[in-house]
Each structure stands twice: as structure tokens, then as C-alpha cells.
N, C-alpha and C positions, 0 to 999 in steps of 0.2 A: 204836415202831409197834405198832399193835394189829391183830388179825385179826378181821374180822367173821364172826360165826357165822351159819349159816342161821336165819332167823327166820320165813319165810313162803314159801308156794308161790304164785307168780304165775300167773294174774291174781288179785289180791285184789278180791273183788266189793264194790261199793258197796251199802249198804243204804238210803241216803238220797241224793237228788239234791243236797242242799245240803252234803254232807260227804264228805271223802275216806274211803277204807277205814280202819277203826279200827286196822288193823295198822300203818299208816304212822306214826301218832303214837308207837306203841311202838318202831318201828324207829328213828325220829329220836332218841328218848331213850336207848335201850339200845345200839344199834349203827347209827349213821347211815350207815355204809358196810357193808352186809350182804351175805352170800352168800345168794342166793335160788335156788329151783328153779323151772324153767319147765315148762309142760305137756308138752313133748316129752321131759322127763327131764333135760335139761342144766341147768347152773348158771351163774350170772353174778353180778357185783357189782351191787348196787342202791344208788344214791345218793339220799338222802332230804332233805338240807339244801339250801337255796337256793344257798348259797355253793359247795358242792361240785358241784352240777349245772351251774352256770354255768362253773365252772373246767374241768370236763370238756369241755363243749361248745366252749370257746374254745381248747382245747389241741390242737395239730396232731399230737400223739403218739397221739391216739385216731382211729382210722380209721372211715369210713362204708361201707367196702367190704363189701357183704352176702355176697360169695362167699368171704370170708376164713373159714377153718375155725373160728376162734374167735369169729366174730360170733354174738351171742345168737340162737338159733333157738327160737321159741316153739312151733312144731309140727314134727312129723316131715315132712321133705321141703321145708322152707322154703328151705334153701340151694339145693336142686336147682331150685326154682321161680325163685329169683333168678338162677341160672346160665343159665337158658334164654334170657334176654334181655340185651341190652346195658345197661350201667349208665345210670341216670337221674341227674339232678342230686343227688338225696338220697343216692345211693350212690357218689358220686365223691369222690376225694381230690385234692389238688394233685399234679401241675400241671394236670390236665385239668379240675378243677372250676371254677377261676377263669374261663377263657375261655368255658366253656359257660354259666356263670351270667351273665356280662356280655352274652352274646348276647340274653338275654331280660329282664334286670332293668329295662331301660328301659321295658318295657311296664307296669311296676307302680310307677312313680314317683308321688309325691304330685301332681305337676302333671298327669300323664296321668289319674290317678284323678279329679281335680277336673273334668277335661273330660268324664268320664262321669257326673258328678253329675246333670245334668238328666234323662238317660235313666233312670238308676237311680230317681230320684224318680218318674218316670212309671210305671215298673214297680211300685213300691210302691203308688202311688195306685190304679192299676188293680186290684190285688189287694185292697186295702182296700175299694174301690168294690164289687167282687164279693161280699166278705163282707157288707157292709151291705145289699146287694140280695138276698142269698141267705137260706136258711132258718136258723133258730136252734134249738138251738145250732149253732155252726160248729166244725169241727175245724181249729184254727189250724195244725197241722202240714201238712195238705193244702191249706189255703186260702192260707197265707202263707209258712210256714217253708221248705217244700221248693221251691215254684215260684219265689220271688224269687231266691235265689242260683243256682238252676239256670238261669233265664232270663238272668241277668246273665253267668254264665260262658259260656253258649252264645253270646251276642252278642259277648263279648270274643274268644273263640277262633274264632268262625265256624262253630259247630256248629248244625245245624238243631234248633230247640227241639222240633219235632214228635217227635224221637227221645229226648226226655228220660227217658221211663219206661224205655226200654231201658238207658240208661247208669246211671240211678239204681239199678236192680235189680242190675246187675253190680258197680258200685262198692261197694254195700252188702255184697255177698258178699265182695269182695276185702278189705275192712276188718275183716271179722268173723273174728277169729283163732280162734274156736271152730269155724269151718266146716272140714270135711275138706279136705285139700289138693286132691284131685281136683276138687271143686266150685269151689274158688278158682281152680284152673288153668283150668277151663273158662270161668269168668267173665272171667278175664283174656284168654284167647285170643279170646273173642267180642268183647270191647271193643277189643282191638288190631286185630282184623280190620276192624271198623267204622271205626276211626280211620285205619287203613292206606289204606282206600279213599278216605276224605275227604281225607287229605293228598295222595294221588295226584292227585285232582281239582284241588287247589289248586296243585300243581306244574305242572299243565297250564295253569291259568288263575289266577294269584295274585289273591286277593281282599284287600280292605282290612280285614283283621282280624289278630289276633295270628298265627295260623298262616300266613296269606298273606304277612305281612311277614317272618316267619321264613324262608319259602322264598326271598324276595329277599335276605335277609341271608346265607343260606348261599351263594348264588351270588356275592355280592359279596366275601365274606371267605374262601370256600373251607373254612369250618369247618362240620363236621356234615354229615349226609346224611339220606336219607329215613328210615332206621331211627331215627336220633336224634330226628327231629321227631315220629315216631309215639310214641316213648317219652315225649317232653315233653308231647305232647297227652294221653296217658293220665294222667300225673302231675297236670297242671293241671286236667283235667276232674274227677278224683276229689277232689283237694284243694280245688277251688274251690267246691264246693257242700255237701259232707257236713258239714263242721265248722260252717260258718256256719249251716246249717239247724238243727242241734242247738242252737247258741247262741241263735238267735231264739226257739225254743220254751222252753228252760230260762230264758233271760233274762226272757221274758214271765211265766213262772210265778213267778220270784223276785220280780218287781215286784208281781204280784198278791198274793203271800203276805207282802209287806212294805209295807203301805200307807203307812207313814210315809216310807219311802224313795221310793216312787212319788210321794207328794205333793211331795216336795222337787223332783223333776223337773218336775212340773206348774208349780211356782212359779218354777223357775229352768231353763227349757229350754236355756239356754246351757251348762249343766253336763252335758249328755248325753255329750259325749266323755269326760269324767272318769268318769262312771258306767259307760260301756262298758268302760273299763280295769278297773274293779273287778269287773264281771261276768265278764270274761275270766279274771281271777285266781281269782275265787270258784269257777267251775265247772271250769276247766282241762279242756276237753272232750277234748283229746288228752293222756291221762295219761302215757303213755310218750313224753316229749319226743322222744327218739330213742334208738337203741342205738348203741354203738360197740364197737370192739375195740382193745385197747392194742397199739401197734406197738413199744413199749419199756417198761421198768419205770418206773412212774409212781406217786408217792405222792399220794393224794387223801384229805383228811380224816384224816391220820395212819395210813392203811392203804396198804400196798404192793400195787399191782396189777401183776401180772407181764405181760410181753410175751405176747400171744396170748390173754389173758383178756378175756371179754366184759363190758361195762358197760352198765347201764340208768340213765337219768336219770328219776326219778319226778317228773314235773312237777306233779302234783296235790299231792304232799307238799311239794315246794319252794315252791309258791305258798301253802301253809298253814303255812309255817315261822314259829313265833311269834318267833323271833329276828330276823325281818325285818318281819313283819306283826303288830303287836299285835292281840290278839283275832281271830286269822285266820279263825275259823269264823263270824264275824259279817259280814253284808253291810253295808258302809259306803260308800255311793256318793260320799262326799266324799274317800275315801282317795286315789284318783287316781294310784296308783303304776304307772309304766310299766316298772318293772324286773322284772315278772313274766316267767315263761318259757312263757306260753301259746302263743307263736309260736316257741319255741325260743330259741336264742342263738348268737352266733358266725357263722362263715362260712356255715352252713346255715340261718340264721334264715329263717322263712317268707317266700317271695317275695311272696305275696299279702296280707300283713298290712295294707297300706294300703287295699286293696279290702275286706277283711273288716271293718275298723274303720268304713269309710264306710257299708257296707251296714247294719251293726248300728245305727249312729247314726241313719240315716235311717228304718229300720224302727221302732225304739222311739219316736223323735220323732213320726213320723206316726201310728202305731197309737194311742198314748194321747192324742194331740191330737184325732184324729178320732173315737175311740170312748172318751170319758172315763169312761163307766160300764162298761167292759169288766170282766167277772168270770168266774170259773170256773163251769162248768156241772156239774162233777163234783168232789166233795171231793178235795183234793190227795192224801190218803192212798190213794185208789182209782185213781189214775192209773197206767197201765201203762208202766213204764220199761223201757228196754233197756240192758243193760250188755254190750257186746261186747268187753270187756277192754281197750279202747283208746279208742274213740269212744263217748261216753255220751250218751244222749238220751231222747226220748219217742216212743212209738209213735203217740200221739195226744194232743191237748190240747183237750178240749171247752170252748169259751168262749161266753158270751152277753152281752147288754147290754140 
């Protein structure tokens, strides 16, 4: 066994939207299982290879319980924040995780997502119509990337879209690890209070949407309660729009900056699903696939991780592992590998991955078919990027045609 030495302080900032942090390559080569320091001063193990990240995410000896003293804390007060609320799906371990996930997983099957396809296409078309009728240049982030996934998740959950600016602002604060804990706590409290009121209304009069159907399921099965449903609503509302919005913006930018790859899609529109998998791998919007804490001594990648030690899976590094993806820093829309970890892996793999894939496929297919001469209105090197240490994206994306 070897012992990984500290190599970097996280978060490692990206300097280019098309590449992971340079430190990740050095870590994979020199110490693929490394000790890293986090902003709050604590340390954890960081996994950089694809094989090791997937092994950790599939191993039940690594816990998702964020209240565990050894769980990696990125900022001071993070565990206190987690302890204030009941566990959500992403922080549950067996045996409670399985039944809780089964309560909602049926809402995200391929079959149910296909039933949503006509409405999602309407939403995409309406927003492309508005772009075409509006002024030029247009900001793709505000015109398409944010409103489409926001409207989709609102309709799915049964959240009034009129309130989307409220929850977008608060979810953005919650996901920004660089924000002070008091501001993140306030954002979470305000979002929970809003959804608490909404869930209460649906309990009084269940509606035909995800939250309304969950109310009826709780009554039928006796599993879960009001607080559980509020926590689920917070999780799905945040996860259901932020990452997809950033993928729409960055994916569009990549296609505009790689005209050869874009031409391939124009010639072979049936290849869009394969292209979306490559874009997901290439950008890995959620860099920290997730964190875990070891509940027993476990060897990963030749390194012994002791019980009680925290572990981070660096998804952006895993998805650029040259041992799995030849020429990983090249965008190759024919690659089509679905073994990336953009949606995580194992028991906690993203519930909404089928929905996210469908939205991305429909947006890219519609946008470039209807606006074939779409182009950047600002040089790529002048675009303002945001790096919030976990969710990477664009503040704006000026385009014209």
C-alpha cells in the first residue's frame, strides 16, 4: 500500500471551460488517491481515476451521511447546516435509502419521461420563438438555458413558474460553496419555507404532479411525512434546473467553438443522443461527484482509507482519465461512452438523469436546426465564466445569427 500525500487545496479553480483544473492531471499521475485540504481547513482523500471513483461510489462501506463527523466539510459550519434538517435522499444510507428512493424513482423512468416529451418540445420551441422574435444579440443563458429547465422542473413538481426567480436565486446561493454559511443558511430557510407552504397546500388538495402524487403515496404506504416531502422538493427543485441550465450554455458554446463537430450533428441529427453523452463527459458540470465517509477500513487504488476518513470523488478528473478515454481533452461527439460519472454512479446515481438527457437532446437538436447560423456575439475568451467550486457555468452567453 502507498499513502497519498497532500497535492492540492480544493477547490481547484478551472481556467478554461473546456478543461479540468491542471492539478487533476498531476494528481492522477503522481498520487491518484491523494490527501487534499479543503477551504474549512479539514483534509480528505481525493480520488482522481475513473476506476477508483466508481469503486468508491458502488461500495456500501462509504457512507453518504453528512452528519457523520468524518464527512468532508468544505466550509466551516457545513455539518451544523446539515444537522438542522432531516436527511434527504443524497444523505441517506441503507436501510432507509432504498425505500425512500423507490417512493420517487418511478417519476423519472424512461417511459414517464417520454410522456413528457411533447410538452418539453413545446417549451423549447416557445423559447426559441422568443429568441428569434427578440433583439440581437441575445443572451442564451437568460433566453433559453435558465428558463427551459426551470419551467420543466416546475411543471413536473407542481411549482408555480411565476416564482422561478425566487428559487433560482436561492438555489444558486446554496450551491455556491464559496458563500458564507449564514447566507447559505438563509437561502435554504427561505426556500424550505416556500416549499413547506406549497406542500401543505398539496396535502390539503393533492394535484396531479410529482409532489401531489407523493402525498397520495405517503398516505397509501405510511412511508414518509410532511418534512420528508419538503426535503425532497428542495432537493429536486435545485438539482432539476441548475446543472441542466449550465450544460445547455456550455454545450452550445462547445458546438459553436467546434464547427466540425457541429457540422456532424447537422448531417446526422440522429446522433444527438451520442453527442450529449460526450458533452456530459467533457464538461462534468458537477465536479465533486459526491463525498463519502468510510465506515470501515477500505483499500482504494492501493491506498488504505481508514474508518472515519472522508473521501471525495473528483468527477471531472475521472471523466478525463486517459486510461479510459483516449485523448480525453478533445471533444469527440462520436465517442458515445455512457460510463462517465457526470450523473454519479451506484445507489445514489442521479434520479433525474433521464430527464436531463432528454432536455439536452431536445434543446441542441431544436436550437441548431432552427437557427443554423447561430454564432457567438462576443469572442469566447471574453465570456464571463463562473466557477463556484462545484457547479461550473456561464454568467451570460451572447449569441446572434
